[in-house]
C-alpha positions as CSV (number, residue, x, y, z in Angstrom):
1,X,51.2,41.0,-13.0
2,X,53.8,41.7,-15.7
3,X,53.3,40.6,-19.4
4,X,56.1,38.0,-18.9
5,X,54.2,36.5,-15.9
6,X,51.0,36.5,-17.9
7,X,52.6,34.6,-20.8
8,X,54.2,32.1,-18.4
9,X,50.8,31.6,-16.6
10,X,49.1,31.1,-20.0
11,X,51.7,28.6,-21.1
12,X,51.4,26.7,-17.8
13,X,47.6,26.5,-18.3
14,X,48.1,25.2,-21.9
15,X,50.6,22.5,-20.7
16,X,48.1,21.4,-18.0
17,X,45.2,21.2,-20.4
18,X,47.4,19.3,-22.9
19,X,48.4,16.8,-20.1
20,X,44.8,16.2,-19.1
21,X,43.8,15.7,-22.8
22,X,46.6,13.3,-23.5
23,X,45.9,11.3,-20.3
24,X,42.2,11.0,-21.1
25,X,42.7,10.2,-24.8
26,X,45.6,7.8,-24.3
27,X,43.3,4.9,-23.3
28,X,45.3,4.4,-20.1
29,X,42.4,5.2,-17.8
30,X,40.1,2.7,-19.6
31,X,42.8,0.0,-19.7
32,X,43.6,0.6,-16.0
33,X,39.9,0.4,-15.0
34,X,39.4,-2.7,-17.1
35,X,42.3,-4.5,-15.5
36,X,41.5,-3.5,-12.0
37,X,37.8,-4.4,-12.5
38,X,38.8,-7.8,-13.8
39,X,40.9,-8.3,-10.6
40,X,38.0,-7.1,-8.4
41,X,39.9,-3.9,-7.6
42,X,37.8,-1.4,-9.5
43,X,38.6,2.2,-8.3
44,X,36.2,4.1,-6.2
45,X,36.5,7.9,-6.3
46,X,35.1,10.0,-3.5
47,X,34.5,13.6,-4.6
48,X,34.7,16.5,-2.2
49,X,32.7,19.7,-2.8
50,X,32.1,22.7,-0.6
51,X,29.8,25.1,-2.3
52,X,27.3,25.3,-5.2
53,X,26.4,28.7,-6.4
54,X,28.9,31.1,-8.0
55,X,32.1,30.0,-9.6
56,X,35.2,30.2,-7.3
57,X,38.1,28.4,-5.9
58,X,35.8,26.5,-3.5
59,X,32.5,26.7,-5.5
60,X,30.9,25.5,-8.7
61,X,27.8,26.8,-10.5
62,X,24.7,24.6,-10.5
63,X,25.2,24.0,-14.3
64,X,28.8,22.8,-13.7
65,X,27.7,20.6,-10.9
66,X,24.9,19.2,-13.1
67,X,27.5,18.3,-15.7
68,X,29.7,16.6,-13.1
69,X,26.8,14.4,-12.0
70,X,25.8,13.6,-15.6
71,X,29.4,12.4,-16.2
72,X,29.4,10.4,-13.0
73,X,26.1,8.7,-13.8
74,X,27.4,7.8,-17.3
75,X,30.8,6.3,-16.3
76,X,30.5,5.3,-12.6
77,X,28.2,3.5,-10.2
78,X,27.0,6.3,-7.9
79,X,26.8,4.8,-4.4
80,X,26.5,6.1,-0.8
81,X,29.4,6.5,1.5
82,X,27.8,4.0,3.8
83,X,27.6,1.5,1.0
84,X,31.3,2.1,0.2
85,X,32.4,1.5,3.8
86,X,30.2,-1.6,4.0
87,X,31.9,-3.0,0.9
88,X,35.3,-2.2,2.3
89,X,34.5,-3.8,5.7
90,X,33.5,-7.0,3.9
91,X,36.5,-6.8,1.5
92,X,34.1,-7.4,-1.4
93,X,35.5,-7.6,-4.9
94,X,34.8,-4.4,-6.8
95,X,33.9,-5.0,-10.5
96,X,32.8,-1.6,-11.7
97,X,34.3,1.9,-11.0
98,X,32.1,3.7,-8.4
99,X,31.8,7.3,-7.2
100,X,30.7,8.9,-3.9
101,X,29.7,12.5,-3.7
102,X,30.5,14.4,-0.4
103,X,30.2,18.0,0.8
104,X,32.1,19.7,3.6
105,X,31.3,22.6,6.0
106,X,27.5,22.8,5.6
107,X,27.0,26.0,3.6
108,X,23.4,26.9,3.1
109,X,23.8,26.8,-0.7
110,X,24.2,23.0,-0.2
111,X,20.5,23.0,0.6
112,X,19.3,25.7,-1.8
113,X,21.4,24.9,-4.8
114,X,23.1,21.5,-4.5
115,X,20.1,19.6,-3.2
116,X,17.8,20.2,-6.2
117,X,20.5,19.1,-8.6
118,X,21.2,16.0,-6.6
119,X,17.5,15.1,-6.4
120,X,17.0,15.6,-10.1
121,X,20.0,13.5,-11.0
122,X,19.0,10.9,-8.3
123,X,22.6,10.8,-7.0
124,X,23.2,10.2,-3.3
125,X,25.5,12.4,-1.2
126,X,26.9,12.8,2.3
127,X,27.1,16.2,3.9
128,X,29.8,16.7,6.6
129,X,28.8,19.6,8.9
130,X,30.2,21.4,11.9
131,X,27.4,21.4,14.6
132,X,29.0,24.5,16.2
133,X,28.4,26.4,13.0
134,X,24.9,25.2,12.1
135,X,22.4,28.0,11.5
136,X,25.1,30.7,11.9
137,X,27.1,33.0,9.7
138,X,30.4,32.2,11.4
139,X,33.3,32.1,8.9
140,X,35.9,29.4,8.5
141,X,39.5,30.3,8.0
142,X,39.2,29.5,4.4
143,X,36.2,31.8,4.1
144,X,38.5,34.7,5.0
145,X,40.8,33.7,2.1
146,X,38.0,33.5,-0.4
147,X,36.1,36.6,0.8
148,X,38.2,39.0,-1.3
149,X,37.8,37.0,-4.5
150,X,34.0,36.6,-3.9
151,X,33.5,40.3,-3.3
152,X,35.5,41.3,-6.4
153,X,33.7,38.8,-8.6
154,X,30.2,38.6,-7.3
155,X,29.6,41.5,-4.9
156,X,28.1,41.5,-1.5
157,X,25.4,39.0,-2.4
158,X,27.8,36.2,-1.5
159,X,27.2,35.0,2.0
160,X,28.7,32.4,4.3
161,X,25.5,31.3,6.1
162,X,25.4,27.6,7.2
163,X,22.4,25.3,6.9
164,X,20.0,25.3,9.8
165,X,18.9,22.2,11.8
166,X,15.5,22.3,10.0
167,X,17.2,22.2,6.6
168,X,19.5,19.4,7.7
169,X,16.4,17.4,8.9
170,X,14.8,17.9,5.5
171,X,18.0,16.7,3.8
172,X,18.2,13.6,6.0
173,X,14.5,12.8,5.6
174,X,15.1,13.1,1.8
175,X,17.7,10.3,2.1
176,X,20.9,12.3,2.2
177,X,23.4,11.5,4.9
178,X,24.7,14.0,7.5
179,X,28.1,13.3,9.0
180,X,30.5,15.1,11.3
181,X,33.3,17.5,10.4
182,X,34.2,18.2,14.1
183,X,32.2,20.7,16.2
184,X,34.2,23.8,15.3
185,X,36.3,22.8,12.2
186,X,39.3,22.0,14.4
187,X,42.6,20.8,13.1
188,X,42.9,17.5,15.0
189,X,46.6,17.4,14.2
190,X,47.3,20.5,16.3
191,X,44.9,20.5,19.3
192,X,45.4,18.9,22.7
193,X,44.0,15.5,23.4
194,X,41.2,16.8,25.5
195,X,40.0,19.2,22.8
196,X,40.4,16.5,20.1
197,X,38.2,14.2,22.1
198,X,35.6,16.9,22.6
199,X,35.5,17.8,18.9
200,X,35.0,14.1,17.9
201,X,32.6,13.0,20.5
202,X,30.5,16.1,21.1
203,X,29.9,16.8,17.4
204,X,28.4,13.3,17.0
205,X,26.3,13.8,20.1
206,X,25.0,17.1,18.8
207,X,24.1,15.6,15.5
208,X,22.2,12.8,17.1
209,X,20.4,15.0,19.5
210,X,19.1,17.3,16.8
211,X,18.7,14.8,13.9
212,X,18.1,11.5,15.6
213,X,20.4,8.7,16.4
214,X,22.0,7.1,13.3
215,X,25.3,5.6,12.3
216,X,27.3,8.5,10.9
217,X,30.7,9.0,9.2
218,X,33.4,11.5,9.9
219,X,35.5,13.9,7.8
220,X,38.8,15.4,8.9
221,X,39.1,19.2,8.4
222,X,41.8,19.9,5.8
223,X,42.5,16.2,5.5
224,X,46.2,16.2,5.0
225,X,48.3,13.6,6.8
226,X,49.5,16.1,9.4
227,X,45.8,16.9,10.2
228,X,44.8,13.2,10.7
229,X,46.9,11.7,13.6
230,X,46.5,8.1,14.6
231,X,45.1,9.1,18.0
232,X,42.2,10.9,16.3
233,X,41.4,7.8,14.2
234,X,41.3,5.8,17.5
235,X,38.9,8.4,19.0
236,X,36.7,8.3,15.9
237,X,36.3,4.5,16.2
238,X,35.7,4.8,19.9
239,X,33.0,7.4,19.4
240,X,31.0,5.1,17.2
241,X,31.5,6.5,13.6
242,X,31.4,3.8,10.9
243,X,34.1,5.4,8.7
244,X,36.1,8.5,7.9
245,X,37.4,10.5,4.9
246,X,40.7,12.3,4.7
247,X,43.4,13.1,2.2
248,X,43.0,14.3,-1.4
249,X,44.0,13.4,-5.0
250,X,43.8,9.7,-4.6
251,X,41.2,7.0,-5.4
252,X,40.2,4.0,-3.3
253,X,39.8,0.3,-4.0
254,X,39.3,-3.0,-2.3
255,X,41.6,-3.1,0.7
256,X,41.2,0.6,1.6
257,X,40.7,1.2,5.3
258,X,37.1,2.5,5.9
259,X,38.6,5.0,8.3
260,X,41.2,6.2,5.8
261,X,39.1,6.8,2.7
262,X,40.8,9.3,0.3
263,X,39.0,12.0,-1.7
264,X,39.4,14.1,-4.8
265,X,38.8,17.8,-4.7
266,X,36.1,18.3,-7.3
267,X,34.7,21.6,-6.1
268,X,37.1,24.1,-7.7
269,X,35.0,26.1,-10.2
270,X,38.2,27.4,-11.8
271,X,39.2,23.9,-12.9
272,X,38.3,22.9,-16.5
273,X,36.0,20.1,-17.5
274,X,39.1,18.2,-18.7
275,X,40.8,18.6,-15.4
276,X,37.7,17.3,-13.5
277,X,37.4,14.2,-15.7
278,X,41.2,13.5,-15.6
279,X,41.4,13.8,-11.8
280,X,38.5,11.5,-11.1
281,X,40.0,9.1,-13.6
282,X,43.1,8.8,-11.6
283,X,45.3,11.7,-12.8
284,X,47.4,13.0,-9.8
285,X,48.1,16.7,-10.1
286,X,51.2,16.2,-8.0
287,X,52.8,14.9,-11.2
288,X,52.4,18.3,-13.0
289,X,53.7,20.0,-9.9
290,X,56.9,18.0,-10.1
291,X,57.2,18.8,-13.8
292,X,56.8,22.6,-13.3
293,X,59.2,22.4,-10.3
294,X,61.9,20.8,-12.5
295,X,61.3,23.3,-15.3
296,X,61.8,26.2,-12.9
297,X,64.9,24.7,-11.6
298,X,66.3,24.2,-15.1
299,X,65.8,27.9,-15.9
300,X,67.9,29.0,-12.9
301,X,71.5,29.7,-13.6
302,X,74.0,27.3,-12.0
303,X,75.4,29.1,-9.0
304,X,78.5,27.0,-9.1
305,X,79.3,28.1,-12.6
306,X,78.7,31.7,-11.7
307,X,81.0,31.4,-8.7
308,X,83.8,29.8,-10.7
309,X,83.7,32.5,-13.4
310,X,83.9,35.4,-11.0
């Protein structure tokens, strides 16, 4: 990276931190929460984590995670995902901002590192796992992208093992919820109908066979609109799930569809404390992306002027 690129990157980081600071200190989040709560539309933020251990693009350290939970307990009502969906089904007025903690992919550090912190904080959580990966060291596509960073930063001690069925039973017995993330982390927006049906129905059957029959929720892999077709939501309802999460960077409120619950990515260990607090308070990072895009466009020379001068 050149010195100019480093300077630009540093300036971009400073602008982002300034934006988060201004947003949090402006009073807007508090006023927004107060008005929405008065109207019975208090926001509910559903946080998405992946790993707890080392610090990385998909992981946070236990200390960072503990700080997250302390902040949530202080400013939000920490509820289960099932309770959230029950409220949405009944269309109950929401008078206090609430938060739901979720984990995707079922990494073993969810059991060894996240579980003790959650227990100590007395915060509920839902873990969305892929039954086809349980107890294995199979790697997801995003594991391949993170492997080089992990090796460079932390050495070979970083592993990608998933929780075993015994560990999942312990978590469920301890009061934590286990949901489906498809059998094999399939992109339901790309697979054929038959495969999609299998990923939705068989993953639930495998969870119930191994952990006992319970009402369970579903989480879409990747979770972007293109990964969550309407036909998949229909199958999720037919299979017997009580709700589903998808999407990122948005909060929920009264009127949200229980099968279209949005989440905020809270598991990026490279994100600052300010960014975490701003994002769960409703700051959409897409706004900053638009600002930087316009700034880059403004720096480019006008091709029409160049053409006329030549």
